[in-house]
N, C-alpha and C positions, 0 to 999 in steps of 0.2 A: 735275100738276106737283109738288105737295107730296109726293105719294106716292112719286114717283121720287127725290126728294132724300132722303127717309128711308131708302131702300134704299142709296143711294150713300155716305151718311155712315158707317153701320156698316162698310161694306166698306173705306173708306179708313182708318177707325180701326183695324181689324184689321191692315191692312198696316203702319201706323205702329208698332203694338205689336210686330209681328214683327221690324221693323228694330231697335227698341230692345233687344229680348231678344238678338238676334244680336250687337249691339255690346257687350253686357255680357260676353259670353264671350271678348272679346279685349282686349288692352291697347291703349294709345293708338297704339303703333307697329304694330299688326296681329298681334302675337304672342299666343299663348294665355296666359291667366293662369297664374301658378305654382300648383302643387298646394297644397292646404290645409296649414297648418303641422302638423308631427307626422307627416306621411306620408313614407315613404322612397322617393324616386324614383330613387336611384342603383342601378346594376346591382350585383347581388351579386358579390362577389369572394372568391376563395379564396387565402389566404396561400400563397405558394410555399414549398416546403421550403427550409431554409437550405442554402446551398451551402458547399463547403469541406470539409476533412478533419476530421470531428468525432471520429474515432477517436484513441485514444491508444496510443502505442507501448508494448508490454508491457515491464514492468520486468525488468532482468536478474536472473535467479535466481542466487543464490550457489551455487557448487559446494561439495561437502563440505569441500574444503580451504580455502574462504574463510570458514568459520565456526569461531570458536574454541569451546572447550568451555564450555558454560553461558552463552554471551553472543553478541553480534552482531559481535564484532571479527573482522576478516579475518586471514588468515595473516600478511600483511605487517604488520598492526598489532601482533600478538602478538610477532613476532620483533623488530620495531623497538622495542617496549616493553622487551623483554629486553636489547637492546643499550643502550638508554637507561639501564636500571637499572645496567648495568656501569659506564657513564660516571659516573653519580651516586655509586655506591659507591666507585669509585677516587678520586674527588674528595673524598669525605667522609673516607676512611681514609688518603689519601695513599700509595697502594700500587698493586700490580698484581693484578688479579683473575685467579683461576685456576679458579673454579667458580661455577655459578649453578643455582638450583633454584626452580621456581615452587611455592609452597606453596598447594596446592589449597584448603585449608580457609579461609584468610583472604585469598586472592587477592593475595598479595604475592610479591615476589621475594626470595630469600636469596642474597646474593653473598659468596663467600669472597675476601678480599683479603689478599695478603701485605704485611706492613708490617715496619718495623724491630723492632717489639715482638712479632711473631709473626703470628697470623692474626686479622683482624678480620672477623667475620660481620656484614654490613650488610643490614638489612631495608629494602626499597624498595617504594614503592607500585606498584600494578598497572600504571600507565602509565609507570613508570620515572623519574618526575620528582621524587619526594619521598622523602627518607630518613626512615624511621620509627623507627629504632633501631639500635644497634650492640652487639656483644658480642665481647670479646677472648678469644682462645684461643691455645694453643701451636701452633707449626709443627713437625711431626715431620720427621725426617731424610729420609724418602723423598720427601715433598712438596717439601722444600727442594732435593733433588737433581734432581727432575723439573723444577722451575721454573728451575733453573740451566741445564738442557739445552734448554729450550724457546726457540725463536727467533721463533715466531709468537704472536700474542695470543689470548686467549680469544674475543674478538669476531671475529677473522679465522677461527678454527676454526668458529664457529657459522655464519658466512656461507658457508663452503665446504660445510658439511653441508646447509644449507638449499638451496643451489644444486644440490647433487647429487641431492637427493630431491624437492624441491618441497614439502617438509613444513613443519610449524610447530614452532618451538622449544618443547621441554619442559624439558630441563635439560642441563647439560654439566659435565664435570669433567676435570681433568688426571690421567692415569694412567700407570703404568709397567708394561707387560705383557711380561715376559721381556726386559727391557732396551730395549724399544721405547717411548720416551716419546711419548704421543699424547693428544689430547683425545678423550674419548668423548662425543659429542653425541647426545642422544636427541630425536627429532622424531616428530610425528604426521603421517601422510599420509592420502590418500584411502583407500588400501587397508587400512591398519591403524594401530594406535597403537604407540608405543614402538619405533620403528625406531632401532637404534643405529648411528651412523656414526662410524668411527674416522678421525681426522685426524692425520697425522704432525706432531708438535709442532716438528720441525726444518725440514720442507720445505713443509708445508701441503697435502700430497697426501692424497687419500682412499685409505686402505689397507684399508678393510673396511666392509661394510654388512650388517647382519643384523637 
């Protein structure tokens, strides 16, 4: 009797211990205990590549006629600056401009303006906005006669020459060639520099390109 009890007790104890160990592997609601802290149980993910258009549109390259000599100014900028210089010079000298030249060395414009006192040479900044100096000179008889015969302005002649060639203003002057009064406008184009365009000073028509 006592021998049989000693056999049964160890067996029952082993069964109870097994149940206890099984219970330790589960939470109170029957779910498995969470993994130990520090372990990564999440599934590995790979970042998806960003969507959308990541490319950038290429910048517009300037054509040869869109770049001024020695700088980044466009044709329109240079011509507009020259026209602005004429306006500034005429306002400064209170007269009528009949010639303009871009001085390459100091990057300024030199504008000849007819005044009651003769000719005033007005030096204007590269952008045409600021008068930098003036110098008085005599008006010769030929220039006076040409000015009297002209019915279009220097600015109008420049605009006509640039429209004809698509070029960039370099210089312009009033001239009398064989009795034909005209503005000789020099422009730089894609193909070559120093293209001379003759504009009839009475009609505004293009009468020669060379």
